[in-house]
C-alpha positions as CSV (number, residue, x, y, z in Angstrom):
1,M,4.8,10.7,15.4
2,T,5.2,13.8,13.2
3,A,8.1,15.6,11.6
4,E,7.7,19.3,10.8
5,G,4.0,18.9,11.7
6,G,3.2,16.0,9.4
7,P,2.9,12.3,9.9
8,V,5.9,10.0,9.6
9,A,5.8,6.5,8.2
10,R,8.5,4.3,9.6
11,P,9.7,0.8,8.6
12,V,8.2,-2.0,10.6
13,D,8.1,-5.8,10.5
14,V,5.3,-7.3,8.5
15,S,3.7,-8.6,11.7
16,V,2.9,-5.0,12.6
17,V,1.0,-4.3,9.4
18,R,-1.1,-7.5,9.2
19,P,-3.5,-6.8,12.1
20,V,-4.4,-3.4,10.5
21,R,-4.7,-5.0,7.1
22,G,-7.0,-7.6,8.6
23,E,-9.2,-5.1,10.4
24,V,-9.6,-2.6,7.5
25,L,-9.3,-4.8,4.4
26,R,-10.3,-8.2,5.5
27,A,-12.9,-7.5,8.2
28,G,-14.5,-10.7,9.6
29,R,-11.8,-13.0,8.1
30,P,-9.1,-14.8,10.0
31,L,-5.8,-13.0,10.5
32,H,-4.0,-15.3,8.0
33,A,-6.2,-13.7,5.3
34,S,-4.0,-10.6,5.6
35,V,-0.8,-12.5,4.6
36,M,0.3,-11.5,1.1
37,P,2.7,-13.2,-1.4
38,L,6.2,-11.7,-1.1
39,D,5.5,-10.2,2.3
40,D,8.7,-11.8,3.5
41,H,10.8,-11.0,0.3
42,E,14.1,-9.4,1.3
43,D,13.3,-6.3,-0.9
44,S,9.8,-5.8,0.4
45,R,9.1,-2.9,2.7
46,H,6.3,-2.4,5.3
47,L,5.6,1.0,6.7
48,A,3.4,2.3,9.5
49,V,2.3,5.5,11.1
50,F,1.9,5.5,14.8
51,M,-0.2,7.8,17.0
52,D,1.3,7.3,20.5
53,D,1.6,3.5,20.6
54,E,-1.3,2.8,18.2
55,V,-0.7,1.8,14.6
56,V,-3.1,3.9,12.6
57,S,-2.0,3.5,8.9
58,V,0.0,0.9,7.1
59,G,1.2,-0.2,3.6
60,S,3.6,-2.5,1.9
61,I,5.5,-2.5,-1.3
62,L,6.7,-5.6,-3.0
63,P,8.8,-6.3,-6.1
64,G,6.7,-7.5,-9.0
65,A,5.5,-6.7,-12.5
66,P,1.9,-5.8,-13.3
67,P,-0.4,-8.3,-15.0
68,W,-0.7,-6.2,-18.2
69,E,3.1,-6.0,-18.6
70,P,4.5,-9.2,-17.0
71,D,8.1,-8.6,-18.3
72,A,8.3,-5.1,-16.9
73,E,11.6,-4.5,-15.2
74,G,11.9,-2.3,-12.1
75,A,8.2,-2.8,-11.2
76,W,6.9,-2.6,-7.7
77,R,3.4,-3.3,-6.3
78,V,1.8,-1.4,-3.5
79,R,-0.4,-3.6,-1.3
80,G,-2.2,-3.6,1.9
81,M,-2.7,0.2,2.2
82,A,-5.0,0.6,5.2
83,T,-5.9,3.4,7.6
84,R,-8.0,2.7,10.6
85,E,-11.5,4.3,10.9
86,G,-11.3,7.6,12.7
87,H,-7.8,8.3,11.4
88,R,-8.6,8.8,7.7
89,S,-8.1,12.1,5.8
90,R,-5.3,13.3,8.0
91,G,-2.4,12.6,5.7
92,Y,-1.3,9.2,7.3
93,G,-2.0,7.2,4.1
94,E,-0.1,9.8,2.0
95,A,2.9,9.6,4.3
96,V,2.9,5.7,4.0
97,L,2.5,5.9,0.2
98,A,5.3,8.5,-0.1
99,G,7.6,6.3,1.9
100,L,6.8,3.2,-0.2
101,L,7.5,5.1,-3.4
102,R,10.8,6.3,-2.0
103,H,11.8,2.7,-1.2
104,A,11.1,1.6,-4.8
105,R,12.9,4.6,-6.3
106,D,15.9,3.9,-4.0
107,R,16.0,0.4,-5.6
108,D,16.0,1.7,-9.2
109,G,12.3,1.2,-9.5
110,R,10.8,2.3,-12.8
111,L,7.1,1.9,-12.1
112,V,4.7,1.2,-9.3
113,W,1.2,-0.3,-9.5
114,C,-1.6,-1.5,-7.4
115,A,-5.0,-3.1,-7.4
116,A,-7.0,-0.2,-6.0
117,R,-10.4,-0.6,-4.4
118,L,-12.8,1.8,-6.2
119,G,-13.1,3.9,-3.1
120,A,-9.4,4.5,-3.1
121,T,-8.9,5.6,-6.7
122,N,-9.0,9.3,-5.9
123,F,-6.3,8.7,-3.2
124,Y,-4.0,7.1,-5.8
125,A,-4.9,9.6,-8.5
126,R,-3.7,12.5,-6.2
127,A,-0.4,10.7,-6.0
128,G,-0.1,10.5,-9.8
129,F,-1.5,7.1,-10.5
130,E,-3.5,6.4,-13.6
131,T,-6.0,3.6,-14.2
132,E,-5.2,0.6,-16.4
133,G,-7.7,-1.9,-17.8
134,E,-11.2,-2.8,-16.6
135,L,-12.8,-3.2,-13.2
136,F,-12.5,-6.6,-11.6
137,V,-13.8,-8.1,-8.4
138,T,-11.6,-9.7,-5.7
139,D,-13.2,-11.0,-2.4
140,D,-16.5,-9.3,-3.4
141,V,-14.8,-5.9,-3.7
142,E,-14.5,-4.0,-7.0
143,H,-10.9,-3.0,-7.9
144,I,-9.1,-1.4,-10.8
145,H,-5.4,-1.5,-11.6
146,M,-3.6,1.8,-11.3
147,W,0.1,2.6,-12.0
148,R,2.6,5.5,-12.2
149,P,6.2,5.8,-13.3
150,L,8.8,6.4,-10.7
């Protein structure tokens, strides 16, 4: 779906985003590996972009403070951003991220953060995120924390 020629990310149940998370971010692992803490929290939001009936890009935002500022109020975490192979670099991920940021702002969010895979740092930097701290490895993948004010 598109609005004014651009992709539209719409709210979906977490069950819609998990298969794409699994395929893109947890390849070769069981589906339950795509379940994230706070997925079912009442304030969490899950978005997806569809092309016809196919889910091509997903992401989630969950309430929670970053590890370097555990008492931060109004903090939200972006998780599970994933766009299927063959659908990247078309603005789908940007549409998902913009919708997630809007959700946090609408709930008086003050900052948003993520654990970005190294290959995704430019994506987040284009959206105003800055790096925080040192590289770390999770599930054999290098990450770095990134954040931005809302």
